[in-house]
N, C-alpha and C positions, 0 to 999 in steps of 0.2 A: 137820444141821440148826442153824440160829441158835435159841438159847432163845427161846420164845414166836412162832416164825414158822414155819409149814406151809407151804414154798412151794407146795406141791401142791393146797392147798385152793381150789376153783375158786370165784368170786365169788358171791353169794346169789343174786344178779338185776342188774339195770342200775339200781335206784335204791333208796332207802333202804326196807327192808323194811317197817318199820312205817309209815312215811310211805304206801306205798304200799296195804298193806291198809286203811287208815283214808281213801284218797283223798286225801292230804294233799300238801304240796309240800316243798321243801327249798333251801338255797341251794346246798351244795355237798356232796360225797360223800366219804364216807372207808370203807374196807375193813379189816377186822379180819385181820391177818397170821396170825393162828393157826388162823380157821375160814372166814373169807372172807364175814363177816358185812357187807352192805351196811347204814350208817347215815348220818344226815345230821351235817353238821359243829355246832359248835358256835356258829357265825352263824345258823345255823337256829332256830325256833320249838323245835322239839322235842329237839334236842341227842341224836337216838338214836345215835350212835356211841360218845359219852362213857358212856350209858347203857348199853349193850352191854357195855362196860368193866368197868363196877361191878358190874354180872349176874355176868359170865362170868369176871372176872380175867383176862382177856385184854387186856395190856396195851401192845399194839403194833398201831398202825394206819398204814395207807400212802392216800395220796392216791389217789382214784377218779378224779380230773380229766383230761380229755385233757391231754397235754405233759406232767404231773407225776408223779415217780417217789420222791416223798420219803418218810420214815418218821418218826412220832413215837410216843414212848415217854411214856404217862401215868404211871408210876410216878417216872420221872425228871424228868417236865416239859419234855423236850427233844428235838429231832432226834436220830435214831441211823440207823445203817447198816441195811441189807438187802439179801436177794437178789433175784434175778428170781423175782417170782410166776407162778402159773398164770394163762394167758390168760381174758378178755379182762382190760386193764391199768387200763380207764376205761369210763366210761358210754359209750355213742355219742354223736359228737360234736355231730350234730342234737338231742339232746335237750335243750339249752338250759342256761343257770342266770341265774336259778334256774330250777328244773325240776320236773317234766316242761311242757312245753309243754302248753296246755291246762288245766292246774290251778293254775298260779301267780295268784293273784287281782292285780287292776290296781293297788291299793294295798298290794304287798309291801315296799314300803320304810316307808312308815308302819307296817305292824305289826310288822315288825322294830325299828322304834325304840321302838314303845310296848312291846314285848314286853322290851328291854332294860331299861325304867325301871319294871318291875315287880317 
């Protein structure tokens, strides 16, 4: 097993665990390579993937977007290599980006810009 990665850990769901619990939305999704936690990316308002790293100490994530297979290591602040992980490898393609469909506000781009400027 690669340090910080458990290839057998299944994803925690098909969306950001914290955003789903709160009825929120996200831009892109990231998967913790150690435990499978799904969190939203740093382009999202809540940045739950980074928050999970800080709380858990699990430094390596993998994109949870369809067609993407890259890994990122927060500790070295750079891309890294990783093995194939337990399926599914991404959220359902029909879920939408941003997502999930039905919870993304019409002014989502404005909200993201406002969030970056605060």
